[in-house]
Structures are given as structure tokens and as C-alpha cells.
C-alpha positions as CSV (number, residue, x, y, z in Angstrom):
1,X,-0.1,-15.8,1.7
2,X,-2.0,-12.7,2.6
3,X,-4.6,-11.3,0.4
4,X,-4.2,-7.6,-1.0
5,X,-7.9,-6.8,-0.9
6,X,-9.9,-8.0,1.8
7,X,-13.8,-8.3,2.2
8,X,-13.6,-5.0,4.4
9,X,-11.6,-3.2,1.6
10,X,-14.2,-4.2,-0.9
11,X,-16.8,-2.8,1.1
12,X,-15.1,0.5,1.5
13,X,-14.2,0.6,-2.2
14,X,-17.9,0.2,-2.9
15,X,-18.7,2.9,-0.7
16,X,-16.1,5.3,-2.0
17,X,-17.3,4.8,-5.5
18,X,-20.9,5.3,-4.7
19,X,-21.6,1.8,-5.8
20,X,-25.2,0.3,-5.6
21,X,-24.9,-2.8,-3.7
22,X,-27.3,-5.8,-4.3
23,X,-27.5,-9.0,-2.4
24,X,-27.1,-11.8,-4.9
25,X,-26.7,-15.4,-3.8
26,X,-23.3,-16.0,-2.0
27,X,-22.1,-12.6,-3.1
28,X,-23.2,-9.1,-3.0
29,X,-22.8,-7.2,-6.2
30,X,-21.4,-3.6,-6.5
31,X,-22.6,-1.5,-9.5
32,X,-20.5,1.7,-10.2
33,X,-22.2,4.2,-12.5
34,X,-20.8,7.5,-13.8
35,X,-23.2,9.9,-15.7
36,X,-25.9,7.4,-15.6
37,X,-23.9,4.6,-17.3
38,X,-22.7,1.2,-15.6
39,X,-18.8,1.5,-15.7
40,X,-17.9,-1.3,-13.4
41,X,-19.3,-4.1,-11.3
42,X,-17.6,-6.6,-8.9
43,X,-18.7,-9.1,-6.4
44,X,-18.1,-9.1,-2.7
45,X,-18.0,-12.3,-0.9
46,X,-20.3,-12.5,2.2
47,X,-18.3,-15.6,3.5
48,X,-16.4,-15.2,6.7
49,X,-13.4,-17.3,5.6
50,X,-10.3,-15.3,5.9
51,X,-8.5,-16.9,3.1
52,X,-11.2,-15.8,0.5
53,X,-9.6,-12.6,-0.9
54,X,-11.0,-9.9,-3.4
55,X,-8.1,-9.6,-5.5
56,X,-10.1,-9.7,-8.5
57,X,-11.6,-6.3,-8.0
58,X,-8.5,-4.5,-9.5
59,X,-9.2,-6.1,-12.7
60,X,-12.8,-5.3,-12.4
61,X,-12.0,-1.5,-11.8
62,X,-9.3,-1.4,-14.7
63,X,-6.7,-0.6,-12.2
64,X,-3.6,-2.2,-10.7
65,X,-3.8,-4.0,-7.2
66,X,-1.9,-1.2,-5.6
67,X,-4.5,1.4,-6.9
68,X,-7.4,-0.6,-5.7
69,X,-5.6,-0.9,-2.3
70,X,-5.3,3.1,-2.3
71,X,-9.0,3.2,-2.9
72,X,-9.7,1.1,0.1
73,X,-7.2,2.9,2.2
74,X,-8.5,6.5,1.3
75,X,-5.5,8.3,-0.6
76,X,-7.1,7.4,-4.0
77,X,-10.5,9.2,-4.5
78,X,-13.3,8.2,-6.9
79,X,-12.4,11.4,-9.0
80,X,-8.8,9.9,-9.1
81,X,-10.3,6.6,-10.4
82,X,-12.5,8.3,-13.0
83,X,-9.4,10.1,-14.2
84,X,-7.3,7.0,-14.4
85,X,-10.2,5.4,-16.5
86,X,-10.1,8.6,-18.9
87,X,-6.4,8.5,-19.2
88,X,-6.6,4.9,-20.2
89,X,-9.3,6.0,-22.7
90,X,-12.0,3.7,-20.9
91,X,-14.0,6.6,-20.3
92,X,-14.8,9.7,-22.4
93,X,-13.1,13.0,-21.1
94,X,-15.4,15.9,-20.4
């Protein structure tokens, strides 16, 4: 079964969201901040095994798998993701 979110997708998502990435054990950790507050974090596996997906990232970002894939593939921007969180009342609106 093909994974929805690959390691490459996870790295693209971290970059797009402006995450601080730190090396930790077998995973790198991505920390996403908004207005100085930590609002999301997720692990990025460093293993080279193709069957190790990153499907848990969508839950860590409080979005569905489809939107997580869109973040990786560029149609969804950081601002769009922030607005989704605001619409879900997970972040305060400006």
C-alpha cells in the first residue's frame, strides 16, 4: 500500500511551514511556530526504508491527509493552513 506522505513530503511541509528542524535520535523533529508560540510539531524519520510513511503528520497539523499532501505539493500555503486552524478555532483570529 502506497503511503500518502513520504519523507520528501514531510521535509517539504516542514520547509513550507517555516518549521525549526532539530535532529533527535532516529527522527528529526519539526517545530512550527506562529506569533512566537509553538502550534505544531512532528517527527521526520531519517530511515531510508520506503515503507515507512509519515501519514501521522496530518493529525499533528490538525488537517486531513488530503490537505497535508497539498501542503507538500504546493497548492496549499502556510497562510491557508493557518486559516484552516483559525476556522477550526484552534488558533485565535487576528
